[in-house]
N, C-alpha and C positions, 0 to 999 in steps of 0.2 A: 192100241193108241198109247202113245208115250205120255205118261202123266208126270207132274212135277213132284210126285212122291219119288219118281225116278230122277227128275231134274233137280230135286233138292240138293243132292250131292254135287251136281254140276254147279249149282249156285253158291254153295258154301265151300266145297273143295275146289271146284273149277274157278273160283274167284282167284285162285293162285295162278291161273293162266297168265303168262306174261306177253302174249301176242298182242299186236295192235288191235283195237276194237273193231276195225274193219276187216280183220283177218290177215293182214300183212305181217310178215315176220319182223321181229325187232332186231335190226342190225347194229344197234348201238348208236352213239351220238353221231350227228352228221359231220362230214368232213368240212373243214373251213373252206369258204368260197367267197366270191365277190360280194355276196349279200351281207357278209359280216360287217362291213363298214356302215351300211345303212342301219343295221341292228344297233351298232354302237352309237350312231347318231341319235336314234330313237331313244336309247337309254339316257343319253346326255340331255335330250330334250325333256324327258320325264323328270330329271333332277332339277330342271329349271322351271317346272310348272309352278304356277301361282300356288302358294301354300294353302290358300283358301280352297282352291280347286282340289288340291291333293287331299286335304282334310275331308272334303265332301265325298270324294271317291272312296276314301277309307270308311267313312261312316255308312255309305250306301252298301258297301260290300259286307261290313260287319253286321249291319242291320238286316240285310237279306239272310245271312246265315242264321241269325237269331230267330227271325220270323219263321224260317222254314224248318229249322232243325233243333232249336234249343228247348229242352223240356224244363229248364230251371229246377231240375231235381224232382219234378212232380211224379216220377215213376214210383217214389216211395208211397204215394197215395193210390195211383191207378193200378199199379201192379202189386205193391206191398200190402196195401190195406184192402182194396176192392178185389184184387186177384183177377183183373180183367184178362190178363194173358192166358189164364187157364180156360176161360170161355172161348178164346180164339183157337187154342190148340184142340180142344175136345178130348174126349176120353181116349181115343186111339193114339194120341200123342202124349198122354200123361196128364191131360187137363180134366175138364168136366164137360158134360153134355155133348151135343153133336159136333161142336166146333163151328167156326165161322169160315166157310169156304169163300173163294173169290166171288162166286155168284151171290152169296148171301151178303157179303161185304158191299158189293156194288148196289144191291137192292137197298141197303141201309144208307146209301149215298156216299160211301167212301170212294175215293178215286185214286188212281195210280199214275205216277209220273213216268212216262215212257222213256224219258231221258236217263232214268236210273236203271233201265233194264239192259242186260247184255243183248247184243244183236241176235245171238242165237235164240234167245227167249222170245224176242219180238217176232222173229221168223216163225217160231213154233206156234205162237199165238195166232199169227196170220193164217197159218195152215190148219188151225183147229186141233193141234196136237197136245194142248195143255188141258188137263182135267180141272176145269174151273169149279167143280163140286167137291174138291179135295181140300180140307183145311191145311194140309201140308203145304199146299201152294201158297196160301196166305202167309204162313210162317216163313216160307222162303222169300216171299216178297218183302216182308218186314226185315229180313236179313240183308236185303239190298237197299234198305231205306227208301223203298219205292212207294209205300202207301203214304199218301200226302197227309201230314199232320199226326201220324202215329209212329213212334220210335220203339223198335224192339230191342231189348237187352238180352244178350245171349251168353250162356255158359257152354262153350263148344257149339254144338248144333242144336242145343235145347233152349227154347224161349223161356227166360226166367222172369221177365217183367216187361212192362210197357209204360211209356210216358206219352204225353201229347204235346203238340206244338201249337203256336198261334195259327198256323196254316190249316189246322184241322177244320176250323169253321170259316176262315177268311181266305181260302184259296179253293180253286177248283181246277179242272183241266179242260182243254179244248176238244176232247173226244176225237183227236186226229187219228188214232189207231182204231179204236172201237169206242162205243159209249162208255164213259168212265175211265178210259185210259188215253192219255194224251199229254201234251205239254202243259206245264203249270201256268195258271193265271192268278198271280198273287193279288190279293186285295179283293177279289171277287167273292161275294158271299156264297157259300155252298147251300143253296136253298133246297137241295135234295137230301142233305144230311139229316138223318134222324138221330139227333143227339140223345134224346130221351131213351130210344130203344137201345142204343149202344151202351149207355150207362146201365140200363136195366138188365143187360146181358151179364153183368159182373156177378160172380157167385155170392159176394158178401157186400151188401149195401148198408150194413149196420153203422158204419161211421156217419153216413148221411142221415139215415133214419133216426139215429140217436140224437143228432142235432135238432131235427125237426120234431122229435117227440112222437114219432109214429112207427108202426111196424114196417118191415120190409115189403110185405104184400101191398100195403097201402101206398108206399112210396113207388112201387112199380106201376101201380094204377095211375098215379099222378104223372109219372114220366111218360106213360102211354098217351096222355092227353096232349102232349106238346106237338107231336107230328113233325114231318119233314121241314127243315129250314127254320126251326124255332128253338129257342133256349131261354130259360128263365134265370137270369143272373141275380134276381133279387130274392128268390125264394129262401136262400140260406141266410138272408138278412131279416126278413119279416115273416116267413112261414106261410105266405098267402099263395095258395095253389090255383085259385080260380078268380076270375073277374067277371064283369058284366057281359062279356062276349064269349065266355067259356074259359079256356086255359089262360093262366096268367103269363104264359110264355110270350116272348116277342120275336119278331123275325130277325134273323142274323143280318146285321147291317153290312154294307160295303166298308172296306178299310182303304179304299182309294178315293181320290178326289177331295182330300181333307186339307190340303195346303190352303192357308188363309181362312179356314173355317173355325170359328169359335165353338168349342165344346164338341164332344165326340159321339155322343149317343142320343137316342130319341128323346130322352128326358134330361139331358144336360150332364149332371154329375161332375164332369171335369174335362180337361183338355186331353189330347192324345196320350201324353205320358202318364197322366193321372189314370186313365182307363187301362193302359197297359199294365201299370203297377197293380191296380185293383184286380184285374183278371188273372195276372200271373200269380199273385199271392192268394187270392180268395176263391177264385173259380177253378183255375188249373191246379191249385194247391202246390205251387212251387215253393222253394225255400228262399225267403227274402225278408224284406222289411216293408211295412206299410203303415201309414199314419193318416187317419181321417177321424177326428173327434166327433164329426157329425153322426157317426155310427154309434155313439154312446147314448143316443136318444132311445130310451127303453120303450116308449110308446110306439114310435114309428118303426124301429128296428130292434125288436125284442131279442131275436136270436143273436144278431151281431153284437148288441150291447152286453148280453150275458156272457158271450165268449170273447169279448175284447178284440173283435175283428179290426177295429180302428187303431189298434196299438200292437201290431204284429211285429215281433222280432224273433230271431232264432240264432242258433249257434253259428250258422253260416248264412251268407247272403249271396245267392246266385242270380239275383234279378236286378238289383239297383244299378250295377255297373253296365247293364245292357240297355237301359232305358233310353239313353241319348241316341245311340245308333239305331235302335228299333224305331224311335220316333222319326228320325231323319229318313229312314227307308220308307216308312209308311207315307210320309208327306211327299216323297218322290214318286209315289204311285199315282199316275194320272188316271182320271176316269176314262174308260175306253170309248173311242168314237164309234158311233153306230155304223153297222155295215152298209155298204153301198146299196141303194134301192130298198132299204129296210123300212123306209117311210116315204110319204108323198111329199116331195120337195116343194111343189107349188103350194100345197095346203099348209105346209110348215111355214112358208114365208107369210102367208095370211095369218096364221096362228101366232106369229111373232107379235103382230099388232095387238091381238087379243090379249096375249100374255102381258105386254107392256101396260095395257090399260087396266087389267084385272088382277094380276098376280105379282108384278114386279116390286110392289111396295115392300113385301116381305122377302120374296125370292129375288134379291137384287143381283142382276148380272154384273160380272161374270162368275161370282161365287154362287149365285142362286140361293143364298141365305143372307141374313143381315150382316153387314160388316159391324162387328161389335157384339153387343148383348142380344142374342138371337133366341130368346125364350118367350113363350106365350102361355097364358092361362088357358085352360080347356075351354072356357066360355068364349074366348076369342076365335076359336077354330070350330066350335060347334060340336064338340064331342064330350064324353064323360072324362072325369079326371082320375080314373082308377090308376092307370100306370104312372101318371105324373105324380100322384100322391105318394108313390113308393120311392120317390127321389127327394133329395134334400131341398130343392127349390120348388117342388110342386108344379112344375111347368113342362111344356113340350118344346123341344128345339125345332126351329124351322129347318126342315131337311134340305140339304143341297141336292140339286136335281141332275147334275151332269152324270151321264152313264145310266140314266134311269131305264133305258131300254134293256140293259143287261141283267136286271134283277126284278123282272116282273113276276117270276114264279112265286107263288105264295100270297100275292096280293100287295096292297099298299097300306100305308100308315104303319105304325109300330107293330100292330097285331094282325095285319092283313085283312082288316075288316072290309076294305073295299077291294073287290076282286079285280077290277080293271081300272085303267086310267080314266076311262069314260065315267066310271062310278065316282071317282074323286072329283072330276070336273062337275058332275051333277050335284054333288054334295055342296061344293062351294057356291055354285050358281044359286042353289036354293037358300043356303044359310046366309050368304052375303047379299042376296037379292041382286045379282049381277045382270039379270035379264038377257042372258046369252041366247042366241038363236041356235038351232040345231047345227047349222053350218059352222058357226063360231066354235061350238064345242068340239066338233069333229076336227076343225083346223087346229085348235089348241092342243088336242091330243097328238096330232102329227108333229107339232112344234116340240112338245115334250119328248117325243121319241127321237127327235133330231139332235138333242143336246148331248 
């Protein structure tokens, strides 16, 4: 069987192949023909495009590139400090441990962009000719920038560091080739991604453990409690590892369907560009500037206050100039429409009436959150305030509901405490004393799945 230990040279050296991706020879530039006039007309039309439209197109393109491929310089942390690339390589390739093969990576929830793969490699995967238990294959895929959300930095054919992108947590693939390999779905939360296990694989966690004041073994135990699809963005601010329902980690939220929605996260914090700046600087550990004096509160955010996380500056800023386009691209990501026949249309029509009478006061259509200030105290929604109390405003945001069908894995609410939509409906029926019949509840669930 041909492995990609053998294909590695094909992917690094054979990247110099100059033939057409479909296998046709390159005969040079096309000869001028009658179509040239229409091309020239199209170019002239492009120059006459409304400048607002031209700016929007540019921002979407720049934002997509940033979302998918920009590390903001965070490889200095993930590779330089934590040495995560060594765990990916494994001892056989000069790293440490057994290495991370494609099968292990897929089990961790990492996904592969099929559009970044050479046609020969796609064909070899379809024929089962690629050894998916070989870490050399993972390294080769990183060389192709095919692992969604992770960027490999190479010296020759040697993996020297890795960085991460926004897409690591907020993109997945459509599994069109095989499970875990397909076309990108930007903005979709990767609810299979085990962020804690990926971080725990790094050989040196002392930079994180030192901030938290714990040893690396304890840190790895905490990371193991997160589980797939969850991440604790606040632990490096307040050091709280557990809450009333177990781990303090929250579900990775969608990054689509946010146009017109005030506040970005389960507990508010700020707008889309605020949270992008927060994550790029403090979570991804990119090189930039971040300001939030709310983090100076030593009682609520002792770690952040002690380390001046709300006043971050550095010699270089690779983040701030990207925030405008990144925001624009994210706001352009519409929530995905549900697949045909994925819900009962008749029941959904009945459920629309139930929703209007019982839910629409907060989940105001068509945003499905309040236009304006969309935060609520825990007592208003009948749950504990643990996660809300970790945020500056101490409240929970009304979650927008479009595309709800696409992120059911992991449960509902910020921490997945409700396993199904039916459980969410039961909670509100009981807490708000709505008096819904069994049929009403069933119809309401179908309506929610139709959004």
